[in-house]
Every structure is written in C-alpha cells, then in structure tokens.
C-alpha positions, 0 to 999 in steps of 0.5 A: 816689890815686897822685901823678906819682912813682908812690908811693901816698898813704895816705888817712886810714882806709886802710892801704897794702900793699907790692907784692911783686914778687920778684926776676928773675934771670939766671945764665950759666955756661960748660960744658966739654961740648957742649949735647947732652951736658950736656942728657942728663947733667942727666937722668941719675939718676947725675948727679943723685945726684952733685949732692947735695953741691953748695954751698948747694942740696944733698941732691938726691934724684930722686923721679920721672923719666918719659921720652917720646922726647926729653922728660923730666919730672923731680921732684927734692927739694932742701934749702937748705944755705947760710948764713942771717942770724939775722934770717931764721932768726928766722922760718924754720926752716932744716931746713924749707927743702926743695922739689921742683924739677919740670922738663920737659926738651926734649932736642932744644932743650936747654931745660928749664922748672922749677917750685919746689914748697916742702915747707913755706912754700908760701904764702910762696915762689913760684919758676920758672926756665928753663935753656937750653944753647947751643953756645959756640964749639967743639963741646965747649963750651956756655953754660948760661943760667938765667933765672927769678923768686923771690918770697918773701912774708915781711914785713921779711925777704922781700927778704933771703930772695930774695937768699939764694936767688938767691945760692945758685942762682948758686953752685949753677949755677957748681958744677953747670957745673963738675961737668958738665964733670968728669962728662962728661970721665970715661970711660964 
C-alpha cells in the first residue's frame, strides 16, 4: 500500500526495502584548448600517464587502446586516492578501491561514453558517465561537461560513498581540465 505522499507503509509481517537510486551528477569545466585538441589529448597514452598523479582519482594505467579511424576504445585502471570517513573505511578496504574505466571516444563529435568496472566490490558499485567537449567562445577554449550516475549498494554508508566518489570526480575533472590546458600549451 502506498499513501498519497508516496512513502510505502509497512504491513505486519512484511519488511520494506529502501530504494537505492544513486546519485546523478553533472560537472562542467573550462579547458584552455580547443575541443578537438582536448579530445585527442584524452586518448594520447602520454597524457593518460600524466594523469596518474591527479588528486582523489589517481594511478592511471592504460591497459588497452584500440583505434578505428575517429573512434578510440580505451581501458584505463584507476584507484581512489581521496580521503574516506572512518564509517566508510569500516566497511570498505581503501586499497581495494580500484576500477577499470572502459571508454568509447568519438573524435569527430568530441564525446565519450564510459563504464566503470570495479576490480572489487562489483556487486556494490555501478557507475556510468559521458564526457562532451564543446567550443567555448574562441578557438582555443572549450567546455568539458561530464554527466553520469553513481550507485553504491551498501547499507548505512552507501550515500556517503556516493558523495565521496562524486566529490573525487569533481576534483579530478578540475585538475584534468587544468592539466589539459597545460599539456597542450607545451611545445610538441
């Protein structure tokens, strides 16, 4: 039975289960490079290696890359390097917070689709996101928009873990945008 306000009513003998909806997010960053140059940098193995030291989401390791014209498929392993509360570390081993980011990049539309494949806790984490680069004013500037969803299935601390992940992604996106501008500003 569901009353008008939408909350389920527990009936004797029945247990209610929380609905785990996850967190939808949107991150927008400015990049001091054209969308075309930034899109190509994101699939450059040297740039991927340079992202290994970025905050919160680090340790980038390019596992596989396949190119087919203007389409690039990448698999990069990351690890979470941010801070976690003691409530979270009570149920999650921070050394096991590693995953593979499986991405399909379209270098003509400057869009990529990503799936997060956890190395551990695969039954507890689901995440997808898309990155889109678009011109922003002049030819040497672009806007990077990241939209996605993170869902953590973990009683009591799932919401905290989701917020920690999104916070890490926000900080990582800001640092990556800065690195892109710096990287592309260097002479080849």
